[in-house]
C-alpha positions in Angstrom: 121.2 88.2 181.2 120.1 84.8 182.4 118.4 82.3 180.0 114.7 82.8 179.5 112.2 81.2 181.9 109.9 79.0 179.7 106.3 78.5 180.6 103.8 75.8 179.6 100.3 77.0 180.3 97.5 74.4 180.7 94.0 75.9 180.6 93.1 78.8 178.4 90.0 80.1 180.1 89.7 83.5 181.6 92.8 83.3 183.8 94.9 81.4 181.2 94.2 84.1 178.6 94.9 86.8 181.1 98.2 85.2 181.9 99.1 85.1 178.2 98.2 88.7 177.8 100.5 89.8 180.6 103.4 87.9 179.2 102.9 89.4 175.8 102.2 93.0 176.9 104.6 93.3 179.8 107.6 91.6 178.4 110.0 94.5 179.0 108.7 95.2 182.5 109.0 91.5 183.4 112.6 91.4 182.1 113.5 94.5 184.1 112.0 93.2 187.3 113.3 89.7 187.2 116.6 90.0 185.2 115.5 87.5 182.5 113.0 87.0 179.7 109.8 85.2 180.5 108.4 83.4 177.5 105.7 80.8 176.7 106.9 77.6 175.0 103.6 75.7 174.7 99.9 75.8 175.7 97.1 73.3 176.2 93.3 73.5 176.3 90.3 71.5 175.3 89.6 73.3 172.1 92.3 74.4 169.7 90.1 76.3 167.3 88.3 78.6 169.7 88.9 82.3 169.3 90.2 83.5 172.6 91.1 87.1 171.6 94.8 86.6 172.1 97.7 85.5 169.8 98.6 81.9 170.3 100.1 80.9 167.0 103.7 81.4 168.3 103.3 78.6 170.8 103.4 74.8 170.5 100.1 73.1 171.2 99.6 70.0 173.3 96.2 68.2 173.4 97.2 66.5 176.7 98.2 68.6 179.7 100.3 65.8 181.0 102.4 65.9 177.7 102.7 69.7 178.2 104.0 69.2 181.7 106.6 66.7 180.4 108.1 68.9 177.6 111.8 69.5 177.7 111.3 73.2 176.7 109.1 74.0 179.8 110.7 75.2 183.0 107.4 76.2 184.8 104.1 74.3 184.4 101.2 76.8 184.9 98.1 74.8 185.8 94.9 76.7 185.2 92.6 73.8 184.5 90.9 73.4 187.8 89.4 70.5 189.7 90.8 68.5 192.6 91.5 65.4 190.5 91.5 64.4 186.9 93.8 66.1 184.3 94.9 68.9 186.7 96.2 66.5 189.3 97.8 64.2 186.8 99.5 67.0 185.0 100.9 68.6 188.2 102.2 65.2 189.3 103.9 64.8 185.9 105.4 68.2 186.1 107.0 67.5 189.5 108.2 64.1 188.3 110.0 65.8 185.3 111.6 68.4 187.5 109.3 71.4 186.6 108.2 74.1 188.9 104.4 74.5 189.2 102.3 77.6 189.4 98.6 76.9 190.0 95.3 78.7 190.8 93.7 75.4 191.9 92.5 75.7 195.5 90.6 72.4 195.4 93.7 70.5 194.3 95.7 72.0 197.1 93.0 71.7 199.8 92.6 68.0 199.0 96.1 66.9 197.9 98.4 69.7 199.0 100.4 67.7 201.5 101.2 64.8 199.1 102.1 67.3 196.3 104.3 69.3 198.6 106.2 66.3 199.8 106.8 65.2 196.1 107.8 68.7 195.0 110.3 69.2 197.8 111.8 65.8 197.3 112.2 66.7 193.6 113.7 70.1 194.4 111.0 72.1 192.7 108.5 74.7 193.9 104.7 74.8 193.9 103.4 78.4 193.9 99.7 79.2 194.3 99.1 82.8 195.1 96.2 82.8 192.7 94.4 80.0 194.5 93.3 82.2 197.4 91.6 85.6 197.2 92.4 86.3 193.6 94.7 89.3 193.3 95.3 89.8 197.0 98.9 88.7 197.9 97.9 86.8 201.1 100.0 83.7 200.5 103.1 85.9 200.1 102.1 87.9 203.2 101.9 84.8 205.4 105.0 82.9 204.0 107.3 85.8 203.7 106.2 89.2 205.0 104.8 87.9 208.3 107.3 85.0 208.7 108.6 86.5 211.9 105.1 86.4 213.5 103.2 83.8 215.4 99.9 84.1 213.6 97.0 84.1 216.1 94.0 84.4 213.8 93.1 84.4 210.1 89.7 85.5 208.9 88.0 86.9 205.8 85.5 87.0 203.1 86.9 84.7 200.4 84.0 84.1 197.9 83.0 87.1 195.9 79.8 85.6 194.6 78.5 85.1 198.1 79.5 88.6 199.1 77.8 90.0 196.0 74.6 88.1 196.8 74.5 89.3 200.5 75.3 92.8 199.4 72.4 92.8 196.9 70.0 91.5 199.5 71.2 94.2 201.9 71.2 97.2 199.6 68.2 96.3 197.4 65.9 94.4 199.8 65.9 91.3 197.5 65.2 87.8 198.7 67.8 85.1 198.5 66.0 83.2 195.7 65.8 86.4 193.6 69.5 87.1 193.9 70.5 83.5 193.3 68.5 83.5 190.0 70.2 86.8 189.0 73.7 85.3 189.6 72.8 82.2 187.8 71.7 84.2 184.8 74.8 86.4 184.9 77.1 83.3 185.0 78.5 84.3 188.5 77.9 80.8 189.9 80.0 77.7 189.4 78.5 74.8 187.3 77.7 73.3 190.7 76.4 76.3 192.6 76.9 74.5 195.9 80.6 75.2 195.6 79.8 78.9 196.0 76.7 79.2 198.1 77.5 76.1 200.1 80.8 77.6 201.3 82.9 74.8 199.7 85.0 77.1 197.4 85.7 79.5 200.3 86.4 76.5 202.6 89.2 75.3 200.2 90.8 78.6 200.5 90.5 78.8 204.3 92.0 75.3 204.6 95.1 76.4 202.7 95.5 79.6 204.8 95.1 77.8 208.1 97.8 75.3 207.1 100.2 78.0 206.3 99.3 80.2 209.3 99.6 77.4 211.9 102.2 75.1 210.4 99.8 72.2 210.0 99.1 69.9 207.1 96.3 71.3 204.9 93.1 69.4 206.0 89.9 70.5 204.4 88.0 67.9 206.5 89.0 69.8 209.7 86.7 72.7 208.7 83.1 73.3 209.8 81.3 74.5 206.7 77.8 76.1 206.3 76.6 78.0 203.3 74.3 81.0 202.9 71.3 79.1 201.6 69.3 79.7 204.8 69.9 83.5 205.0 66.6 85.4 204.6 66.0 89.0 203.8 64.5 89.2 207.4 67.9 88.1 208.7 69.6 90.8 206.7 67.2 93.5 207.8 67.1 92.5 211.5 70.9 92.2 211.7 71.2 95.7 210.2 68.7 96.9 212.8 71.1 95.7 215.5 74.2 97.3 213.9 75.5 94.2 212.1 76.0 92.8 208.6 75.9 89.2 207.6 79.0 87.8 205.8 80.1 84.3 204.7 83.2 84.5 207.0 86.1 82.2 207.3 87.8 82.1 210.6 90.8 80.0 211.7 92.6 80.1 215.0 94.7 77.7 217.1 93.8 77.0 220.8 95.1 74.5 223.3 92.4 72.1 222.1 93.5 72.3 218.4 92.5 74.1 215.2 89.3 75.9 215.2 88.4 76.6 211.6 85.0 77.4 210.1 83.4 78.9 207.0 80.0 79.9 208.1 77.6 82.9 207.9 78.5 85.3 210.7 77.4 88.7 211.9 80.1 91.4 211.9 79.8 95.1 213.1 78.6 97.2 210.2 81.3 99.8 210.9 84.2 97.3 210.7 86.3 96.7 207.5 84.5 93.4 206.9 81.1 95.0 207.5 81.9 97.7 204.9 83.0 95.2 202.3 80.6 95.5 199.3 80.0 93.5 196.1 82.3 90.7 194.8 85.4 92.0 196.6 87.4 89.8 199.0 89.1 90.7 202.3 91.5 88.8 204.4 92.4 89.9 208.0 95.6 88.5 209.5 96.6 88.8 213.1 100.1 88.2 214.4 101.8 88.6 217.8 104.2 91.3 216.5 102.4 93.0 213.6 99.0 93.1 215.3 96.1 93.2 212.7 96.5 93.8 209.0 93.7 94.0 206.5 94.1 93.0 202.8 91.4 93.9 200.4 91.0 93.5 196.6 89.4 91.6 193.7 89.0 88.0 194.5 88.5 86.7 191.0 88.5 87.8 187.3 91.0 87.7 184.5 93.2 90.5 185.5 93.5 90.1 189.3 94.0 86.3 189.1 96.4 86.4 186.2 98.3 89.1 188.1 98.7 86.6 191.0 99.9 83.9 188.7 102.5 86.2 187.2 103.7 87.3 190.7 104.6 83.6 191.3 106.2 83.3 188.0 108.4 86.3 188.6 109.5 84.9 192.0 110.6 81.7 190.2 112.4 83.8 187.6 114.3 85.5 190.4 115.3 82.2 191.8 113.1 82.4 194.9 112.4 78.9 196.1 110.8 78.3 199.5 108.9 75.3 200.9 105.4 74.9 199.4 103.6 75.9 202.6 106.3 78.0 204.1 107.7 75.2 206.3 109.2 71.9 204.9 106.3 69.5 204.3 107.9 66.8 206.4 107.8 69.2 209.4 104.2 70.2 209.1 102.1 68.9 212.1 99.0 66.8 211.8 95.8 68.9 212.1 94.0 68.3 215.3 90.5 69.7 215.1 89.3 71.5 218.2 86.2 69.9 219.8 84.9 73.2 221.1 84.5 76.7 219.7 85.7 79.8 221.4 82.7 81.4 223.2 81.0 84.1 221.3 77.8 86.2 221.2 75.1 84.7 218.9 72.2 86.0 216.8 69.1 83.8 217.0 66.0 84.2 214.8 62.8 82.3 215.3 59.0 82.6 215.1 56.9 81.9 218.2 53.2 81.3 218.5 51.6 84.6 219.5 50.3 83.8 223.0 51.1 85.1 226.5 54.3 83.8 228.1 55.9 82.5 224.9 59.0 84.7 225.2 59.3 83.9 228.8 59.4 80.2 228.1 62.2 80.6 225.5 64.1 82.9 227.9 63.7 80.2 230.6 65.2 77.5 228.3 68.2 79.7 227.5 68.7 80.5 231.2 68.7 76.8 232.1 71.4 76.3 229.5 73.5 79.1 231.1 73.0 81.6 228.3 72.6 85.3 229.2 70.5 87.4 226.8 71.8 90.7 225.7 68.9 91.9 223.6 65.6 90.5 222.6 63.1 92.0 220.1 59.7 91.0 218.8 58.8 92.5 215.5 55.4 93.6 214.2 53.4 90.8 212.5 50.0 90.1 210.9 49.9 86.3 211.3 49.4 84.1 214.3 53.2 83.8 214.7 55.5 86.4 216.0 59.0 87.0 214.6 61.6 87.2 217.5 65.2 88.1 217.4 67.6 87.4 220.3 71.3 88.4 220.7 73.1 86.6 223.4 76.1 87.6 225.5 79.2 85.4 224.9 78.4 81.8 225.4 79.7 78.3 224.5 78.4 76.8 221.3 77.5 73.6 223.2 75.2 75.5 225.5 73.5 77.2 222.5 73.0 73.9 220.8 71.5 72.4 223.9 69.1 75.3 224.3 68.0 75.1 220.7 67.4 71.4 221.0 65.2 72.0 224.1 63.1 74.8 222.5 60.5 72.6 220.8 59.5 71.2 224.2 58.2 74.7 225.2 55.3 74.3 222.8 55.6 77.9 221.5 58.2 77.4 218.7 56.6 78.0 215.3 59.8 77.7 213.2 63.2 76.2 213.4 65.6 78.7 215.0 68.4 80.1 212.9 71.6 80.9 214.9 74.7 82.8 213.6 77.8 83.6 215.4 78.7 87.3 216.0 82.4 87.6 215.3 84.5 90.1 217.1 86.8 92.1 214.7 
């Protein structure tokens, strides 16, 4: 039997406690599956006296996570603090400098500093593993770097923020307005301290940036993404999309074209009968498409103690087995610079607006769209009791530049009563 693999766990929140529980409860199973004992040497958190419902007295305690990362009796530094800078970044850098492997659930750290950390880790001969950073318990990182290593990945897409999917599902199923569902999530503690990280698409954008880098062999570049949150989605959008056979999701999509990387985290319409359309509640789903494998769909819990700790321990077990691969699947020095595409792949679009209720209003809007080269697939005007008429338009596939030009010209018609809301309809 090999010597034990010794962990230092920084951060004893939900995921940290879940990781400790797995080590304690599954010791025999972990030994059988990896061929060695996995033990905890020391831990670190902000409060030593807090009752976390798990036995910690057997482990050394460090007030400073950097000190924990530097201990001689730690082989793997498990970073569960969070945040793109501050103690998390300093501790991970210290662990690498002291020759420790790193396991982290920190998507913001990797999205913003992943390339530099990967270069440092590979130069030091250590690994950074981060399955828990993307889509909770879904093994999507392992799928891309190992299971699909023989494929040219053509597209990655998915729902990667459980809170947003929960909110959109509540609006859909219960007819609730955005503000009502937001207040409910805030009360239940589902939102980050800064809610913009969730509803603004930033949290999910961090995850997509990581997946895009792995999928296409580029340096992780969060700034190459187009990001839009769900704040402008109304119950009318939800109901009207459903009337047309679609559901609205905060959807991440990344694909490579001859113009560069096309990556966006934005509200989209998807067919209600598709796997993504059927996704309910806080669940995550990632769809991977490769030239040999075709399309595969991975679905599961995107957050929570058990699923995320499970992903952490999956990485720990790989290290215990001696599996060491480049951080992003390809040596960091060989990753290409990310070139952001200056144009999106043509798509159908959903457009919602209000027009003044007078003869010829619809014709004027249709004329503007025709002048921009946009063909209309479907157009509906809904019943109304005010002076303004709600109108829904679904286009045939069109270039985003043409759509933007048409929307900019619409106020000149004199019939526009509200700012148009446009969402891409994604083919699945």
